[in-house]
C-alpha positions in Angstrom: 20.4 15.8 -20.5 16.9 16.2 -21.9 15.0 18.4 -19.6 11.3 17.4 -19.1 8.5 20.0 -19.2 7.5 22.0 -16.1 4.1 22.3 -14.6 2.8 24.1 -11.4 0.8 22.9 -8.4 -0.5 26.1 -6.9 -1.3 25.8 -3.1 -3.6 28.9 -3.4 -2.3 30.0 0.0 -4.3 32.6 2.0 -2.6 35.4 3.9 -4.6 36.6 7.0 -4.1 40.2 5.9 -5.6 39.6 2.4 -8.1 36.8 2.7 -9.3 34.1 0.2 -10.6 36.5 -2.4 -7.0 37.8 -3.0 -5.6 34.3 -3.0 -8.1 33.4 -5.8 -7.2 36.5 -7.8 -3.5 35.5 -7.3 -4.3 32.0 -8.6 -5.6 33.4 -11.9 -2.6 35.7 -12.2 -0.1 33.0 -11.5 -1.8 30.6 -14.0 -1.6 33.2 -16.7 2.0 33.9 -15.8 3.2 30.3 -16.0 1.3 29.9 -19.2 3.4 32.8 -20.7 6.5 31.1 -19.4 5.8 27.9 -21.3 4.6 25.6 -18.4 2.5 22.6 -19.5 0.0 22.4 -16.6 -1.5 24.4 -13.8 -3.1 22.4 -10.9 -4.9 23.2 -7.7 -5.7 20.7 -5.0 -8.7 19.8 -2.8 -8.2 20.7 0.9 -10.8 21.1 3.6 -10.9 22.9 7.0 -7.6 24.7 6.2 -7.9 28.5 6.6 -4.7 29.0 4.7 -5.8 27.2 1.5 -8.5 28.7 -0.9 -9.0 25.7 -3.3 -11.6 23.6 -1.4 -14.1 24.0 -4.2 -11.5 22.7 -6.7 -13.7 22.7 -9.9 -14.8 26.3 -9.3 -11.2 27.4 -8.9 -10.3 25.6 -12.1 -13.1 27.4 -14.0 -11.9 30.7 -12.6 -8.3 30.0 -13.8 -9.5 28.7 -17.1 -11.1 32.1 -17.8 -7.8 33.8 -17.3 -5.8 31.5 -19.6 -6.0 30.2 -23.1 -3.5 27.3 -23.7 -2.1 25.8 -20.5 -3.7 22.6 -19.3 -5.6 23.2 -16.1 -7.0 20.8 -13.5 -6.9 19.1 -10.2 -3.9 17.8 -8.4 -6.1 16.5 -7.1 -9.7 15.7 -6.4 -9.9 13.5 -3.3 -12.2 10.9 -4.8 -13.4 9.2 -1.6 -15.1 12.5 -0.7 -17.4 12.4 -3.7 -19.7 10.3 -5.8 -17.8 9.5 -9.1 -20.9 10.5 -11.1 -20.8 14.1 -9.6 -17.1 14.4 -10.3 -17.8 13.4 -13.9 -20.5 16.0 -14.2 -18.2 18.7 -12.8 -15.2 17.9 -14.9 -17.2 17.2 -18.0 -18.6 20.7 -17.6 -15.1 22.0 -17.4 -14.1 20.0 -20.5 -17.0 21.6 -22.4 -15.9 25.1 -21.3 -12.1 24.4 -21.9 -11.9 21.6 -24.4 -8.6 19.7 -24.6 -7.2 21.4 -21.5 -8.7 19.6 -18.5 -6.7 17.3 -16.1 -8.4 15.2 -13.4 -5.8 14.1 -10.9 -7.3 11.7 -8.4 -6.2 10.9 -4.9 -7.5 8.6 -2.2 -6.6 10.7 0.9 -9.4 12.8 2.5 -7.5 16.1 2.1 -8.5 17.0 5.6 -8.7 15.9 9.3 -10.8 13.0 10.5 -13.5 15.1 12.2 -14.1 17.1 9.1 -14.3 14.0 7.0 -17.0 12.4 9.2 -18.9 15.3 10.6 -18.8 17.9 7.8 -18.2 16.0 4.6 -20.2 13.1 6.0 -18.0 10.5 4.4 -17.2 6.9 5.4 -13.6 6.9 6.8 -13.2 3.6 5.0 -14.2 5.0 1.6 -10.6 5.0 0.4 -10.8 1.2 0.4 -13.0 1.5 -2.8 -10.7 3.9 -4.6 -9.8 1.6 -7.5 -13.4 0.7 -8.2 -14.4 4.4 -8.0 -11.6 5.4 -10.4 -12.8 2.9 -13.0 -16.5 4.0 -12.5 -15.5 7.6 -12.9 -13.6 7.0 -16.1 -16.6 5.1 -17.4 -18.9 8.1 -17.1 -16.8 9.9 -19.7 -17.4 7.3 -22.3 -19.7 8.3 -25.1 -22.1 5.5 -24.5 -22.8 3.0 -21.7 -25.4 0.3 -21.1 -26.6 1.6 -17.7 -29.4 3.8 -18.9 -27.8 6.7 -17.1 -25.7 9.5 -18.7 -23.4 11.9 -16.9 -24.3 15.2 -18.6 -22.3 16.9 -20.1 -19.4 14.5 -19.3 -20.2 11.7 -21.8 -17.8 11.8 -24.8 -15.6 14.6 -23.4 -11.8 14.5 -23.2 -10.5 14.6 -19.7 -7.0 13.4 -18.8 -7.1 11.1 -15.8 -4.0 11.0 -13.6 -3.4 8.9 -10.5 -1.8 10.8 -7.6 0.0 9.1 -4.8 2.7 9.0 -2.2 2.9 5.2 -1.8 3.1 1.9 -3.7 -0.7 1.7 -3.8 -1.2 4.6 -6.3 1.8 3.5 -8.3 0.4 0.0 -8.8 -3.1 1.3 -9.6 -1.8 3.7 -12.2 0.3 0.9 -13.8 -2.7 -1.5 -13.9 -5.0 1.1 -15.5 -2.4 2.5 -17.9 -2.6 6.0 -16.6 0.0 8.8 -15.8 1.2 8.8 -12.2 2.1 11.9 -10.2 4.0 11.3 -7.0 3.5 13.8 -4.1 7.2 14.2 -3.4 6.6 17.8 -2.4 5.5 16.7 1.0 5.9 12.9 1.3 9.0 11.9 -0.6 10.0 8.7 1.4 8.6 6.1 -1.1 9.3 8.1 -4.3 12.0 5.9 -5.9 10.4 2.5 -5.1 7.0 3.7 -6.2 8.3 4.9 -9.5 10.1 1.6 -10.0 6.9 -0.3 -9.4 4.9 1.9 -11.7 7.3 1.5 -14.6 7.9 -2.2 -14.0 4.1 -3.1 -13.9 2.8 -0.6 -16.4 0.2 -1.9 -18.8 -0.3 0.1 -22.0 -3.9 1.4 -22.5 -5.9 3.4 -24.9 -5.1 6.4 -22.9 -1.4 5.9 -22.5 1.1 3.7 -24.4 4.2 4.1 -22.1 4.6 5.2 -18.5 4.4 8.9 -17.7 5.8 9.8 -14.3 5.3 13.3 -12.8 7.5 14.2 -9.9 6.8 17.1 -7.6 9.5 19.4 -6.3 9.5 22.5 -4.0 11.2 25.4 -5.7 12.2 28.9 -4.6 14.5 30.9 -7.0 15.9 34.3 -6.4 18.9 36.4 -7.5 20.9 35.3 -4.4 21.0 32.1 -2.4 20.5 34.1 0.8 17.3 35.7 -0.5 16.0 32.3 -1.8 16.7 30.6 1.6 14.9 33.5 3.4 11.8 33.2 1.1 11.8 29.4 1.6 11.1 29.9 5.3 7.5 30.6 4.4 7.1 27.1 3.1 9.0 25.7 6.1 6.7 27.5 8.5 3.7 26.1 6.6 4.9 22.5 7.1 5.9 23.2 10.7 2.2 24.2 11.3 1.1 20.9 9.7 3.2 18.7 12.0 2.0 20.8 15.0 -1.6 20.3 13.8 -2.0 24.1 13.4 -3.5 24.6 10.0 -2.8 28.3 9.8 -2.7 31.1 7.3 0.4 31.6 5.1 3.2 33.0 7.2 5.7 35.7 6.2 9.4 34.6 5.9 11.6 34.9 8.9 13.1 33.1 11.8 11.9 29.6 12.5 11.1 28.7 16.1 11.4 25.0 16.1 12.9 22.1 18.0 15.7 20.0 16.4 13.2 17.2 16.0 10.7 19.5 14.2 13.4 20.8 12.0 14.4 17.3 11.0 10.8 16.4 10.3 10.2 19.4 8.1 13.5 18.8 6.3 12.4 15.3 5.5 9.0 16.4 4.2 10.6 19.1 2.0 13.7 17.1 0.9 12.5 17.2 -2.8 13.4 20.8 -3.3 15.6 23.2 -5.4 16.2 26.5 -3.6 18.7 29.2 -4.5 20.0 31.1 -7.5 18.9 30.2 -11.1 22.0 28.1 -11.5 21.4 26.3 -8.2 17.8 25.7 -8.9 18.5 24.3 -12.4 21.2 22.0 -10.9 18.8 20.9 -8.2 16.0 20.1 -10.6 18.5 18.3 -12.9 19.5 16.2 -9.9 15.9 15.2 -9.2 15.4 14.3 -12.9 18.6 12.3 -13.0 17.6 10.4 -9.8 13.9 9.7 -10.9 14.0 9.8 -14.7 10.9 12.0 -14.4 8.9 12.6 -17.5 7.6 15.9 -16.1 8.3 18.1 -13.1 5.5 19.7 -11.2 6.8 22.6 -9.1 5.4 23.8 -5.8 6.3 27.3 -4.7 4.9 29.1 -1.6 6.4 32.5 -1.2 4.7 35.3 0.9 4.6 38.0 -1.8 2.8 37.6 -5.1 5.3 39.5 -7.2 8.2 37.5 -5.6 6.4 34.3 -6.5 6.1 35.4 -10.1 9.8 36.4 -10.1 10.8 33.0 -8.7 8.9 31.2 -11.4 10.3 33.5 -14.1 13.9 32.9 -13.0 13.2 29.1 -12.8 11.8 29.0 -16.3 14.6 31.1 -17.8 17.2 28.8 -16.2 15.3 25.6 -17.2 14.2 26.3 -20.7 
């Protein structure tokens, strides 16, 4: 089978004993590492009111990572557009495109990336703002045009090259990406339930555009690779603990690997959220990713890995790349 390219969505996880400064240093190190391994993209995502994630100021983190890399595409996976005025996002990502020409991705999501209280009280956003997501996407793309008839220019965005990608975990994003002729990235690393139907709808309804002639589907997968399956399964418990915290509404720091104290119902819930995964030895991870590609016909895989130790994470990605490429 033809193996699609690999990319990385970095969760920029924060350990309580190290703090966000180290998480951000790690982000630059991981980005440079996957660039050396031949990955196509490196993304960070917008999250708010989560002590365990350091990428809330997503454009700033992208600039930090860009300074540590030279070739790999860098960007947001994604910016939660209802939290922002499209004009401001254009200014931010247009600035990034001036600093790192030909390398900037702008993945757009319509979820808030946070809890309801933070959305309303801190971000001061309308909880119904997501209803305007399609119009906001179109407006945002318009600000990157070299000219418009509005008498307003998004400086320095106008005329810059930024690749717009629709993110989603439902039929809504799939249909919007198809209608606008944009790449579509499905968040199967935490919400895989609608993956196959969404990809079918995206491909069936895709309309070629100036930006993209044929559908381009990006599928997310959780990956932990180690020399032995036992070690990989042990390392994977860090990610499982993170998702256990989410379903318990306990947005905590990254946790070290170890025993999981959960109920059978919680275990099943976490397993369902993380079902798009490849965990084990290099051969097992390659086979797992090949299975995901065979089932989805993905044009690209974006990996998510959340191991406790920085060097272990680098080793996991190295083993994965060696097995895949």
